[in-house]
C-alpha beads as a LAMMPS data file, in Angstrom:
LAMMPS data file: protein, C-alpha beads

112 atoms
111 bonds

1 atom types
1 bond types

-500.0 500.0 xlo xhi
-500.0 500.0 ylo yhi
-500.0 500.0 zlo zhi

Masses

1 110.0

Atoms # bond

1 1 1 -63.078 307.795 206.063
2 1 1 -59.364 307.717 206.879
3 1 1 -57.459 306.029 209.671
4 1 1 -57.094 309.251 211.680
5 1 1 -60.833 309.885 211.581
6 1 1 -61.463 306.286 212.673
7 1 1 -59.077 306.688 215.609
8 1 1 -60.722 309.965 216.642
9 1 1 -64.181 308.350 216.482
10 1 1 -62.980 305.721 218.988
11 1 1 -62.270 308.392 221.633
12 1 1 -63.794 307.274 224.926
13 1 1 -64.718 303.793 223.691
14 1 1 -64.215 300.790 225.967
15 1 1 -64.168 297.267 224.566
16 1 1 -64.682 294.283 226.914
17 1 1 -62.428 291.332 226.045
18 1 1 -62.326 287.707 227.191
19 1 1 -61.495 286.796 230.817
20 1 1 -62.256 290.266 232.201
21 1 1 -59.691 292.164 230.130
22 1 1 -60.774 295.422 228.529
23 1 1 -59.415 297.991 226.085
24 1 1 -59.880 301.760 226.166
25 1 1 -59.231 304.315 223.426
26 1 1 -58.630 308.021 223.926
27 1 1 -57.720 310.254 220.966
28 1 1 -58.028 313.967 220.335
29 1 1 -56.572 316.392 217.853
30 1 1 -54.201 318.957 219.350
31 1 1 -52.065 321.715 217.988
32 1 1 -48.877 320.322 216.501
33 1 1 -45.765 320.885 218.586
34 1 1 -42.225 319.614 218.920
35 1 1 -43.412 316.829 221.230
36 1 1 -46.591 315.983 219.259
37 1 1 -45.683 316.713 215.639
38 1 1 -48.562 314.638 214.215
39 1 1 -51.229 316.673 216.061
40 1 1 -52.928 313.741 217.841
41 1 1 -52.889 313.076 221.578
42 1 1 -53.729 309.428 222.153
43 1 1 -53.856 306.675 224.746
44 1 1 -54.731 303.088 223.769
45 1 1 -54.685 300.738 226.754
46 1 1 -55.305 297.121 227.740
47 1 1 -56.397 296.495 231.346
48 1 1 -57.005 293.382 233.413
49 1 1 -60.132 292.669 235.457
50 1 1 -58.543 294.506 238.414
51 1 1 -58.165 297.642 236.257
52 1 1 -54.365 297.392 236.081
53 1 1 -52.932 298.719 232.837
54 1 1 -51.001 295.929 231.125
55 1 1 -50.216 297.585 227.790
56 1 1 -50.482 301.210 226.781
57 1 1 -49.566 303.137 223.658
58 1 1 -49.679 306.852 224.371
59 1 1 -48.162 310.283 224.111
60 1 1 -50.052 311.885 226.977
61 1 1 -46.888 312.629 228.959
62 1 1 -43.148 312.710 228.571
63 1 1 -41.036 309.745 229.578
64 1 1 -37.405 309.033 230.201
65 1 1 -36.133 305.778 228.724
66 1 1 -33.825 303.884 231.052
67 1 1 -31.017 303.974 228.515
68 1 1 -30.202 305.375 225.122
69 1 1 -28.353 303.297 222.582
70 1 1 -27.558 306.330 220.473
71 1 1 -26.338 309.793 221.332
72 1 1 -29.302 311.687 219.884
73 1 1 -32.428 311.961 222.000
74 1 1 -35.819 312.122 220.388
75 1 1 -38.139 314.725 221.847
76 1 1 -41.520 313.263 220.885
77 1 1 -43.624 311.743 223.631
78 1 1 -44.804 308.608 221.785
79 1 1 -44.136 305.463 223.810
80 1 1 -45.361 302.033 224.896
81 1 1 -46.024 300.820 228.430
82 1 1 -45.673 297.103 229.032
83 1 1 -46.578 296.566 232.663
84 1 1 -43.938 298.627 234.533
85 1 1 -41.559 299.211 231.614
86 1 1 -41.687 302.045 229.076
87 1 1 -40.290 301.944 225.553
88 1 1 -40.115 304.563 222.787
89 1 1 -42.656 304.179 219.973
90 1 1 -42.202 305.505 216.462
91 1 1 -45.567 306.989 215.467
92 1 1 -46.063 306.631 211.715
93 1 1 -49.810 307.094 211.250
94 1 1 -53.081 306.379 213.056
95 1 1 -53.673 303.164 211.120
96 1 1 -50.267 301.736 212.021
97 1 1 -50.761 302.796 215.664
98 1 1 -54.032 300.863 215.889
99 1 1 -52.511 297.856 214.093
100 1 1 -49.482 297.803 216.418
101 1 1 -51.676 298.175 219.490
102 1 1 -54.074 295.360 218.511
103 1 1 -51.123 293.120 217.630
104 1 1 -49.705 293.724 221.126
105 1 1 -53.088 293.059 222.735
106 1 1 -53.603 289.836 220.766
107 1 1 -50.084 288.637 221.564
108 1 1 -50.548 289.372 225.275
109 1 1 -53.935 287.652 225.465
110 1 1 -52.658 284.597 223.581
111 1 1 -49.728 284.217 225.991
112 1 1 -51.365 284.900 229.378

Bonds

1 1 1 2
2 1 2 3
3 1 3 4
4 1 4 5
5 1 5 6
6 1 6 7
7 1 7 8
8 1 8 9
9 1 9 10
10 1 10 11
11 1 11 12
12 1 12 13
13 1 13 14
14 1 14 15
15 1 15 16
16 1 16 17
17 1 17 18
18 1 18 19
19 1 19 20
20 1 20 21
21 1 21 22
22 1 22 23
23 1 23 24
24 1 24 25
25 1 25 26
26 1 26 27
27 1 27 28
28 1 28 29
29 1 29 30
30 1 30 31
31 1 31 32
32 1 32 33
33 1 33 34
34 1 34 35
35 1 35 36
36 1 36 37
37 1 37 38
38 1 38 39
39 1 39 40
40 1 40 41
41 1 41 42
42 1 42 43
43 1 43 44
44 1 44 45
45 1 45 46
46 1 46 47
47 1 47 48
48 1 48 49
49 1 49 50
50 1 50 51
51 1 51 52
52 1 52 53
53 1 53 54
54 1 54 55
55 1 55 56
56 1 56 57
57 1 57 58
58 1 58 59
59 1 59 60
60 1 60 61
61 1 61 62
62 1 62 63
63 1 63 64
64 1 64 65
65 1 65 66
66 1 66 67
67 1 67 68
68 1 68 69
69 1 69 70
70 1 70 71
71 1 71 72
72 1 72 73
73 1 73 74
74 1 74 75
75 1 75 76
76 1 76 77
77 1 77 78
78 1 78 79
79 1 79 80
80 1 80 81
81 1 81 82
82 1 82 83
83 1 83 84
84 1 84 85
85 1 85 86
86 1 86 87
87 1 87 88
88 1 88 89
89 1 89 90
90 1 90 91
91 1 91 92
92 1 92 93
93 1 93 94
94 1 94 95
95 1 95 96
96 1 96 97
97 1 97 98
98 1 98 99
99 1 99 100
100 1 100 101
101 1 101 102
102 1 102 103
103 1 103 104
104 1 104 105
105 1 105 106
106 1 106 107
107 1 107 108
108 1 108 109
109 1 109 110
110 1 110 111
111 1 111 112
């Protein structure tokens, strides 16, 4: 089974973590488009015990970065939420997405 299939199988799963934190996965195949060229709509999130989202990797909506360092604007919707800030995310594949997300979760939990 490939990484994409593994991600899709996690759709709707919630994983309790230490100290009341929890992780939720949402992933569905969609028709490819300019904004979702890889054909997967996803949302991977870490929440605290009060249900506040602390980290989120998703492409469920468009976003407007606060500034662009380069003149060209990318039209894909992939991005990362870190508390109140949003950053672009370069989606490579489902396996890398899950690896990047878990690395962010582990880093956050180790430092808070």
